[in-house]
C-alpha positions in Angstrom: 6.8 -14.2 8.6 5.5 -10.9 8.6 2.7 -9.2 9.4 1.3 -6.4 7.4 -1.6 -4.1 8.4 -3.4 -2.4 5.2 -4.5 1.3 6.3 -7.2 1.8 4.1 -9.6 0.9 1.3 -9.2 3.1 -2.4 -11.8 3.2 -5.5 -11.4 4.8 -8.2 -14.0 5.5 -11.0 -13.5 4.3 -14.3 -14.5 8.2 -15.9 -10.9 9.1 -13.6 -9.2 6.7 -14.9 -9.6 7.7 -18.8 -8.4 11.1 -18.9 -6.0 11.6 -15.7 -2.7 9.9 -14.1 -3.9 8.9 -10.7 -1.4 8.7 -8.0 -2.0 7.5 -4.3 -0.3 6.6 -1.8 -0.8 3.8 1.2 1.4 2.9 4.2 1.7 0.1 5.5 2.9 -1.4 9.3 4.9 -4.6 9.3 5.5 -6.8 12.1 7.8 -9.7 12.7 6.4 -12.2 14.3 8.8 -15.1 14.4 12.4 -15.5 14.8 15.3 -14.0 15.7 14.0 -10.3 14.8 10.5 -10.7 16.3 8.9 -7.8 17.4 10.4 -5.2 14.7 7.9 -3.2 12.9 8.9 -0.8 9.7 6.6 1.0 7.9 6.3 0.2 4.1 5.3 2.6 1.5 3.5 1.5 -1.5 2.8 4.3 -4.6 0.6 3.4 -7.3 0.2 5.0 -10.8 -2.9 4.5 -12.6 -3.4 5.8 -16.1 -4.8 4.8 -19.5 -2.4 3.6 -21.7 
């Protein structure tokens, strides 16, 4: 089991998505909290792209 720590909240106006491709990244710190690897940490990076189809 891992715990996730999200750093930030993102908002996007609907008008921005209608004409542009919006890309943003979010780094998330993951800490293992059980078992053999308890206490180990990793950074996961999520990339989101929002565009009108």
